N, C-alpha and C positions, 0 to 999 in steps of 0.2 A: 769463675764464672758467676755472676751475681745475678739474681732474680729479686728485684726490690719491689715490694708491694706498699700501694698506697691506699689506706683503709679508711672507711667512713666513721663518723661519730666519735667525738671526745665530750659532747655534752650528753647523749643520751645514758641514763644511768645503766641501763642492763647493758647495753652494746659497749660501753665504755669500759665496764669491768671485764667484760668478754676480751675485749681488745688486749687489756693490761695482762689476762691470763695469756693469751696468745702469743705476747710478745715475749712473756717470761718463759713460757714453753719452749719457744724455738730457741731461747738461748740455752735453757737447761737441758732439752733433750732434742739436740738437732738431728740426731738418727731418725726422729719420726717424721721429719720433712725432707722434702726434696734438697737436693745439694744445691746451695747458694742461696737459699730462700732467707728474706730478713724483712721486716717491717721498716720501710723507710720515713713514714709520716702517717698522721691521721689528720684527716681533713673535716671540718665542720665550721660552724658559725655561730656566735652567741645572736640574739633576737636585736639587731640593729638594721638600721635601713641599707647599708652597704651591702648587705648579704645578697646573693642570688643563687641561681639553681635548684634551689629547694627552698621551700616556705619554713622561715623559723618564726613563728609567731609569738606574742607576749611583749613585754616591755623590759628595757633595763636602763635606768638612770644612771648618773657617773657612780654615785655611793654604792649601789649594786655592782656596778662593773669593777670598784676597787676592791670589793670583798670579795667576788665570786672567781673573777677572770685568772687571778692567780692560782686559786684552788684547782680549776678544771686543767689548766695548763700544765701545772708542775706534776699533775699525776702521771703525765707522759714525758714532759721534759726531765724529770727525776731519773727516767729510764734512758736518756739520751735522745728520745723520739720528738722530731718537730711536729707542732701543730700547725697547720696550713688554714689559714683564715679564709673561706670561700667568698672574697669579697667581688662578686660577680655580678653585682645588678647591672644590667646593661643600660639602664637609665638614669644612671647618675651623671649630674652635671656640676658645674662649679658652684651651684646653689645648695648641694648637699654636702661639701667638702667641710664646710666649718662645723657640722654636726658635732656636739661635744661629747656625745657617748662613743661614737663611732671612733674618734680621735683618741679618746682615753683607752679604749679597748686596743687599739693600735699602740698606744705607749707601753701599755701593760705587756703587749705581745712581744715588742721589740727587745729580746734578749741575746740576739746573736744566734739563735736556733730557730725560732719559729719564722713562719712564711706568709706570704699572701699570694692569694691566687687572683688574677685581676682579668677584667674584660675593658673597662672604660679606659680610654687613654687620660682623661683628666683626672681619674682618681690613680692612677698609675704614677703619672706625674707627681701628684701630690704626695704619694708615699715615698718616690723616690726623693723628692726635695726634704721631705721631713724625717725620713728614717732610711738614710743611705745605706745602713748596714744590713738593712732587712732584705732577703732574698725574694723576688718576683718570680713567680710562675704565669705564664701564659695559658689561660684557660679554653678548653675546648668549646665552651660558648661562644668563641668567636667564629665558630664554623668555618675556618680557613679551608677552602677546598681548592684552590689555585696553586698549583705545585711552586711557581714562581713566587707566588706571595708566603707560600710556607717556608721556602727556602729564606727568604728576607727575615722571616720572624725567627728562624733558628740562628741567625746570624746576630741577631739583638742579646742585649744583656739580660737574658732570663736564665735562671737556675735549670728550669724545665720547661718544656712546650709540651702542653697536653694535645695530642693529635686528634684531628675531626675522626670520629669512629669509622666512616666511611673509607678511610685508607687502610683500615683493619687488615684485609687480606688481598689489598693491591700490592704484591709482592715487587712488581717492576717498579712501583715508585718507592716503596719502602726501600729495596736494595739501592737506590740512588740517592737517598736522602742523607745529607750530611749530619755530623754531630748525633750520632745515634744514641749515645749515651746521655744526651739533652733530652731526649724524646720520651714522653709518657704516653703509653697505650690503654686505652680503656677496653678491658678484658672482655667486661660481662655486659656491655651496651643494652639497656631496657628499650631504646627507642629502635625503630624500624629503619633500614636503609633509606637513604635519602628521604627523609621525613619531612614533608612539605610544611608542617605546623611547628618546626623546632625551634625556630626564631621567635614565632610569635607566642610559643609557650613561654620562653624565656622572658620576653617583654611582660608576659601576663604575670609572671612571678615576680619580676623586678618592681611593675606597679603596685601590686598587692604588698609587698614588703614596704614600699615607700609609705602606702596610706593606711595600712592596717597593722602597724607593728605596735599593737596594744594588747593590754589583759582582755578588753571585751571581745576582741576578735578570737584572741585564745579561746576564750569561753564558747564561742559558737563554732570553732572547729571541733573542740570536744563534744559538743552536743549535735554536731552533724549538719550544721545550719549556718554554714559561713560562704563568704564569697568565693573563697578558692574551690567550693564543690561546685562552680559554675563550668570550670574548665573540665572536659570530658576527655580522657584518652584511653582507652583499653589497653593500652601497652603498660600503663604504669604500674599495673597489678601483676605484672609478668613475674613468676617466682623463679627460683635458682635454676630449677630444671626447664621450664619453660624458654630461658634466656639462650640454653644451650643449642636449641634449634635455630637460633638466629644465623643467618649468613655473616653478620658481623661478629661473631662469636670467637673467641680466641681460647683454646683448650690448654689445658696445663701441659699435654703432651707437644702441641705444637710450639708453646714458649720453651719448652727444654730442647725441643729437635731442630727448630726453625728460627724462631725469633731471636732467643738469646744467642745462639751462634754467629747471628747476622749482626750481633752487637747492641741489640736493644735490651737495657737492663730494668726499666722502670715501667710498672703496671699499675694501673689505677682500677679499682674495685668498686662499681657504683654501690649505693645502700644507704645513702642519707634516709632516716626515716622509715627503713625496712623494719619490719619484726625481727628480734635477734635469733630465732631458729633458722630464718632464710640466711640471714646473714654467716651464722655458723656453718650451714651446709656450703655456701661459695668459699668460706676458708678453709674448709677440709679439702673441699674438691681441688682448688687451686694451690694447695701449699703441702699437705699432708700426704705422705706414702700411702698407696691404698692399704697396706696390711695395717695400717695406724690410724685409718681415719675414724673407726668407731671410738677408739680410745681419746683422739684429739676431741671430737665432736662431745662425747659425753662430758668431759672437763670442760668445754666452752660452755654447755649448755648448764650445767651445776654453778658455775661462776656466775651466770647471768641469773639463773634464778634466785642464788643467794641475795642478789642485789634487791630483789623485789620488796616494794613497801611503802617508800616515800616519795613517789613521784618520778618522773623522767627528766625532766629539764629545769635548768637554773631558773 
């Protein structure tokens, strides 16, 4: 029985080091973790206009991409771990497909291991045409709620389909879905059930990424005076403990006793942009056996703390 986790942040300095420590601990001390647990991928994105789901502010030109992208990806690729690019901006049209930086990032990432998570049909077609060997993941940002449409999605050429989290505890639907090993479940969703603003939020982030992907906006974010602060959602600050009270929550016990025996192997943990202590808490909760959680947490936090000092992102 495999329990494959897809975890956030290959750019964040602290979380990145913590993720590498987690990957190595699972390999070296498997007895400290639940049986079958492994890290299947790390998802994140560089500051490019195709990014979606969470804002990644700043600016990266082609020369910066050439210099930095291989460094960040190789940290995980050298361990056999794919980096999944969150190319989930829902507002991408044919006009943005020629962006030189986005295309260069994709060229550098296309090594047979890394993956692209997509929403926009035109961007998906562009990637399939120009990078036919790159695995494509269907994003939960598509918000597919119709079961017939979901079944159609599962028949398409995707390596994974990230399920809309409103299905998380709909066991009748889950039991009837085909290709369960191709489905990725969002275990620790921050959004509320049936959130009426979810699509609008994704579009706000997409527009922001298209229009504000520059150093000036990054400085505004750092000073707390940015346009992104115009979006108010009280649930975005829900921590690791608050999320466990959600009806969408999938507990580690449920994964082991219900979901994995049903055939579900893949689980996504949200957390792009979260502080590293919050992520550490989620990692130990989902992966470490209770008697080893303190030791695992200690090692993760020490690794992140040791990385302090020289900035968080490329």
